[in-house]
N, C-alpha and C positions, 0 to 999 in steps of 0.2 A: 623267784619260786612263788614266793607269795602272791606276788603280782599278775605271775603268770597263771598262778592257780584261781586267779579272781577273774582273770580274762579268760579262762577257759569255762570257767563256772557260766560265767555272764553268756558266752558264746553258745551253751547249750541250751542255757534257759531261754535266748531267741531261738534257736533252731527249733525248740520245743515249741515256742509258741505259735511261732509261722508253721508249724506241721500241724498244730490243730487248728489254730487257723483256717489250714487247707480241708483240713478232715470237715468243718463246720460249713465250709460251703458249699461239699460234694453232696451232703444230708439233705434230704427231701424234707421239706419242714412239718414238722408231724401237726396232724390232723388239731382240730379245736375240741380241746376236752369241755364234754357237755354234762350238765348231771345224769347222773344214771349212767354216764355211758364208760366203755372202757375201750383202749387203744390196742390195738393185735399186733403182732408183729409188723404184720403189713403195713402199718400206718393208718390201717382207716379204722371206723366204730365199729363196735358192737352196743345194742342199746336192746336188750330184751323186755322189760317192763318199763312202766313211767308208771308216775301218779296220776288220777283224772282229771281232765283238765277242770279248770275252775269254771263253775257255769256262768254265763253270764244273768246281768241284773232281769229278774221275772217283768215281765210285759203283761200288766193289767189285759184282761180280757173283757170284752162288753158280756153283762149278764142279759142275756137276752132266750129265750125260747128257739130251739132250733126244731122249728116244722116248715111243712112244705109252704107256708102262705108267709110265712115270715121269709124267708128263702126267695120265695118269688117276689114278694115285695122290693127285695133291695135289688132285685137284678131289674126290674121294671122301673125302680125309682118311683114307687107308689106306697099308698097307704096298705094296712094289712086287711082293712074293709074291702078298700077298690081290690086286692088281690085276692081276695077270698069270692067274691062277686065273679071275675074275670075265669076265675077256675070254675067255677057252676058252668058258665057259660060253655067255655071251651070242653068240658065234657059233654057238655049237651050236642053240642054240633060235632066234634069227633066222628061219628059214624056219617053223615052226610059227608062231609071231606073223604073220610076216608072213599066213600061211593064214587065220588066226584074225580077223584085222581086216578080210580081204576078205568072211570070212563076215560078219560081223557089218555091214559096211557095206551088204550086200544083204539081208540077213534080217531085220535090226532097224532098217531104216532108220526115221526118226523117233523112235527111243529113243537108239541109239549115236549120241554123237559126236564123242569123239575119243580119243587115245591120246598116253601120253608112258611114258616110262623114265626112273625116278631112280635114285638111287645112292647115297641115306644114308636110314636106316641101313645098309639092305643094297639090293640093286639089285631091280628090281621092272619088270614094265607096270604101268601102272595103265589100266583101259579104263573111258571115262565114259557113263553112261546116264542119263538121265532118267528112268525109269521102273524101279523094282525092279532095283536095280544087280546085287545080289549073285543073287537067282533069276533073273537073267537070263543071267548070264555061268556060272552054273553047269550050264546046256543045252548047253554048247560046250566046256568044260575044267575040270577040276579042279587044274589045276596051280599048286602054290603061287605060283608067278612069276609069274602074271597075277592082278590083283586088280581088285575091283568098286568104283568110286567113283559118285558121285552128282554130277550136275549139273544146272543151271537151265534152260541156253538152248542150242542148238546153235549154230554157228557164223553159219550162215544165219539164225537169228533173232535174234543179237544184231547183226547186219549192217544188218537192216530198223528196229529199233529206236533204233539209233545215229545210224542215216543226218540225222535232222533236225538233230541236234547236229553232225555232223560239216558240213554244210552249214552251219551259224552259223560254227563256227570256221574254215571255210577262209574265208569270205566276210571275217574279221577277218584273216586270215593267223597265224592261230595255232596251227597244226599243220602240220607236215611229213611225217606219218608215222603209221598206228595199226595193231593188229592185234586179231582176236577173239579171245578166249581164254573157249573154252568151258571150261576146265576150271576156274577161278574165276569163271565166269557173269559177266565184265563185257568191254566193248571198253577195250583199254588203248590210250589215246591219248597221244603227245608233245605238249606243251604248250611251246611256244618263249616262255615268257613268264614271270616268276615268280606265284606265288600271290596278292598284292597287286594284282598288275598286272590278272593276269586277273579279280580280283575287282571291279575298278571299271570294265573293260569289258562285264562279265557286268549291271552294275548301269547301266549307262548304256543298255543296248539294252534292258534288260528281261527278262532270259532267265529268272529265276528260279533257284530249288534245282537242283543238277545231279542228276540221277538216280544211284540206286546203282549201276545196270549199266555206269556210266561210272568209268574207272580215270584220271584225271587225272594226268598226269605233269610237274609243274612242272618247267621249268627255273629255275634261281638267275638273280635280277638282276645285272646287272653291279654291279660295286665301284668307286666312284670316280670321279672325272671325267672324259669320254671325251678332256677337254685338259687337260693341266696349266696351270693359270692363266699360271706362269711364260713360257710359250711362245706363248700365246693369238696373240696381236698378231704372230706370227713368220709365220701361215700364213694365207691366206685363208680356206678351210674344212676342217673334217674329216669326211667325209660319211660316214656310216654308218647300217646300217638301225637301226630301232627294234623290231627283233624278235631273237631267237636265231638261231642257225644251223642249229638241227635236224638233222634228217637229210641230206647233201649226196653231190654225187657224189664219187669216191677215186681219180679221174686226177691224174696227178701234175702240176705245174703249175712252172714256173721262172721268174724273172725280177729284174730290180733296181728295188727302189722308191725312188726319190728327190724330190728337192723340187724343183721348177721357177716362181721368181716366188711362192711361196706355194701353190703348186698340187701337189699330191700326182700320182704319174706312174709308171708301169709300162713298163720297155720289157721285151722277150722276148728270147731268142737266135734271130737272125736278123732281128728285126724293132725294131733301135736307131732308126730313122729313122721310126718310125710308133709312139710310143708313144701308150698308154692312158691314162684317167684312172682314179685307183686309186679304189675304195670298198671302204671298210672293215666289217666287221663289227662289232657292237654289242660282242663280246667283247673287241673289243681297245682301246686308249688310248693316246695319245701325251704320253712324258715326257721327261725328260733324265737319260740314264743316269748314274751316278756319276762317270765320267769327262768328264762335260759334254756329249757327244755326244745330238743329237734323236734317239729312238727309241721303237720301240713295245714294249708289254708288254700281258700279259693284264688283265683286269680281273675279279681275282679275290681272293680275301679274301688270298691269300697271292700277290702278282702276280709273273710270273714272266716277264723280260726275253727279247722274242723278235726282237730285232734292230734295226741304228742304220738311221735314213733315211740311204741309199745305199748298201746293200749288196744282195747278190744273197740273195733269198728263194726258198724253195719253199714249197707250198701245195698242198690237195687240190681239187679243181673236176670239171667247169664248173657255175658256179653264175650262174642265167640273173636278168636283170635288165632291169625296162623303165623305160622314161620316168617314168611315175607312181610308182616308189620313191621312199621319205623322203628327201629331203636332191636330190634331183637336180637340180630344177628351180635351187635354189639354187646347184649344183655349178656348172650348166651356165652362171649369168651370172655365177658368178665364173671359171671357168677355161674356158668354151669348151664347143666340139663336138666334140673328140676320142669315140673309140671308148669307151665303160667297160667296167672289168676288176674284177667283184665278188670280192674275195678270200676266202678262208674265213679261220682262224687262222695267219697265215705265221710262218716260223721262218727266221731266217738260215742261209745254207749253213754259216759256219763251226759254228754251235751243232748244227747238224744232222749234220755230220761230227764233231762230238766225240762225240756219242750214238752214230754209228753209224760208227768208224773204219774199219771194212773195206769201206765205199764209197768212202773216197779212190783204192784202188788200182783204176786201170780192168780191165774185166773182158776178156782177152782169148780170144778164141776159138779152140779147139784147131784143129791142123793137120788138112784134110781127110783122108779115109783112101785109101790109093795106090792108081790104077785099076787093076782087076783084067783080066790079059790073058787072052783067051780061049785 
């Protein structure tokens, strides 16, 4: 009986061990626990607050007077004395230049296209014509500060030529801004994807060769993973666009970016009880900073720390977003129906103040002037 009892006990132990091993296999690995985080029953993390990101080492800035002459001297690559001389000359000639341009727009319509002022190696007005530029300008002035240049198209002609391509690009959300440049004879178009990404889209749509009058200025494709694999199981979704930001509004926004049960949220001053779902640009990635905190960084060749999840951030906007935007359907399924906040590239308040320390001091309005008595 004793032997049998031992064998039975051993058998029960083996069975219990096997069952425990089976249960362990079936359980999803828990999220990585990070400083300031707690694991919810779902297995995802909540991070409501984080200590301020450490400021990078201060960069010494040159001590120089910030006036118009110094700025112009830097732009033109000349001394302050030469800059002052040029600015006086330009101010004196400006009424004559304005009058000349008005004449050309009236009398050389269809020939005169545009004007620019150049500053290197010397300053001058460049006036652009489609036909016989030197001979045309000579009928109006012989001042050597006015120089005739040739251009192939006017701005209106470039707009007409480019419109079919602009329609194509906008249908694929590939541009947020463009301009007609009669000086170079091109339509300069900002493309919000990299060159290889564009080529793949163009080939898929059968667009053919890009004409020479289009100057496509490609964005850089993001570098590295959007989400560090080490924390991928800590969040439900990291929602972001598949296009670069391009040109955006520049109004200032501020709010805390935090994580609640695996969902990224934003609350703004005065709206803490109504958090919004965060939607990130593709230029931003999620990683663990050197101190172990869940954080945001730029997806560039040399990544820049942007701040920790749980900090207060600032960003530029507003940026419109619809329910048809990439990953929004998945975001809704994972995190619910709260309003969306499309962020630009956010920066934590601590890092922003480190770059602009004077903004830490509150602006105090001066006392009103005393009332004058009659």
